[in-house]
C-alpha positions, 0 to 999 in steps of 0.5 A, spaced: 868 172 254 862 174 250 855 177 253 852 170 252 858 166 256 858 172 261 850 171 262 851 163 263 857 164 268 853 169 272 847 164 272 851 158 274 855 163 279 848 164 283 846 157 282 852 154 285 856 159 289 853 156 296 855 149 294 862 151 292 863 155 298 861 149 303 866 145 299 871 150 300 870 150 307 871 143 308 878 144 306 879 151 309 875 151 315 873 158 315 867 161 311 871 168 309 877 164 306 872 159 303 868 165 300 875 168 297 877 161 294 870 160 291 871 167 288 878 166 286 875 159 282 870 163 279 876 168 276 879 162 273 873 160 270 872 167 267 879 166 264 878 159 262 871 160 260 871 156 253 874 150 257 869 151 263 863 151 258 865 145 254 865 140 260 859 136 261 860 136 269 861 143 270 860 143 277 865 137 278 870 142 274 869 148 279 869 143 285 876 141 282 878 148 281 876 150 288 880 144 291 886 147 287 885 154 290 884 151 297 890 147 297 894 153 294 891 157 300 893 152 305 900 151 302 901 159 303 898 159 310 903 153 312 909 157 308 907 163 312 907 160 319 914 157 318 916 164 316 913 167 322 916 162 327 923 163 324 921 171 324 920 170 332 926 167 333 930 173 331 933 178 335 932 185 334 939 186 331 937 180 326 931 183 323 932 186 316 930 193 314 927 194 308 929 199 303 928 202 296 933 196 293 932 200 286 936 205 288 933 210 283 928 212 287 922 208 285 919 208 292 919 215 292 916 215 285 910 211 287 909 215 293 909 221 289 904 218 284 899 215 290 895 219 295 897 218 302 892 213 303 893 209 297 900 208 299 899 206 306 894 201 304 898 198 299 904 198 303 900 195 309 897 189 304 904 188 300 910 189 305 907 188 312 902 183 310 896 185 314 890 181 312 885 184 308 880 183 313 884 187 318 886 192 314 879 193 312 877 194 319 882 199 320 879 203 314 872 202 316 870 199 309 869 192 307 874 187 306 872 186 298 872 194 298 879 194 301 882 188 296 879 192 290 882 199 292 889 195 293 888 192 286 886 199 283 892 202 286 897 196 283 893 197 276 894 205 277 902 204 278 903 199 273 899 203 268 904 209 269 910 205 269 908 202 263 906 208 259 913 211 261 917 205 260 920 205 267 922 198 269 
């Protein structure tokens, strides 16, 4: 994306964010999740900037993207609900124990590369499924800062393993 496209998308974002958030709220019935859905939709617009710019009805295109993001969120929420119901019916002996399935010390390498806080936050977000808003409260930061820290930690690991050609 060049600077002209970036400036146009930023202007569009400022003008239409609230409208798109209301649109997302209709599906999700939660303002925080609606805000996240709109942010995700704008991320898609960034990835498909040429397609976005050639549309005559850009607001309509964004509303469609927001709707798809919301439907995906609802689908994931419903899937998690099904899993949680099944999980609650398990006895203590039936609960699986997560172990380092790579057998090559992959998790130990990750622990060695990350600070204790980075590893804990990543583990809670990815393995334990703690929602970002709850995780952020426990660390005393905003939800967006929490999401960004997890994203940076993943990037840090990805870059290390890519540089060292570790699968």
